N, C-alpha and C positions, 0 to 999 in steps of 0.2 A: 947614418940614417939619411935618407933622401927627403928633401922637401917636396911639396906638391909640384912646384915649377920644375924641379929636376926629374921627378918621376914620370910626368906625362906632359911635356911642354906643348905637344900638338893638340891635346885635348883642351887645354886652357886657351890656346890660340883660336881654336874653332869656336869657342863660346864668345869670343870678342869680335869676330868678323860679322859683317852684315851683308846680306844680299839685297840688291836693289833691282826693281823692275821699272822700266819706262815704257809707256805705251801711248800710241796715238791711233788714229782711225785705221791706218794701214801697217803699222810697225809695232813690234814688241822687242825690246832690248832688255836682256837679263845680264846684270853685272854682279860678279861675285867670284868666290872660289869655285873651282870645278866641282867639288863634292857638294857644295850648296846648290848649284844649278842642277846637277843630276838629281838630287833629292827633291827639289821643287818640281822638276819635270816628271818624275815618277809619281808624285802626288797628283799632279794635274792629269796624268794619263788615265786615272780612274774616272775622270769626269767625261761624260758622253758629249759635251759641247765642243764644237770645233773652235779653232783659234779665231776664225772670221766672226763667228757668232759672239764670242767673248769680247772681242774688240768692239763690235757693234754695240753691245750692252754697255760697255764702258763709255763709249761716245754718247749714247743716249742719256746715260746717267749724268754726264758732265754738262750736258745742255740744259738740264733741269734747273 
């Protein structure tokens, strides 16, 4: 009989990784596994806001 770690090691590994985003007024850096970044970009694609607008909102919120 296979244990959970032997049956699906990739699934377990995916749950333990974390994606990070770093942003400033002009830059957005996304760090993580390729599948994490693709999933995040797909999620963001449904948002009608441009990257420039989003970064501007983050900058304004940070100044408060």
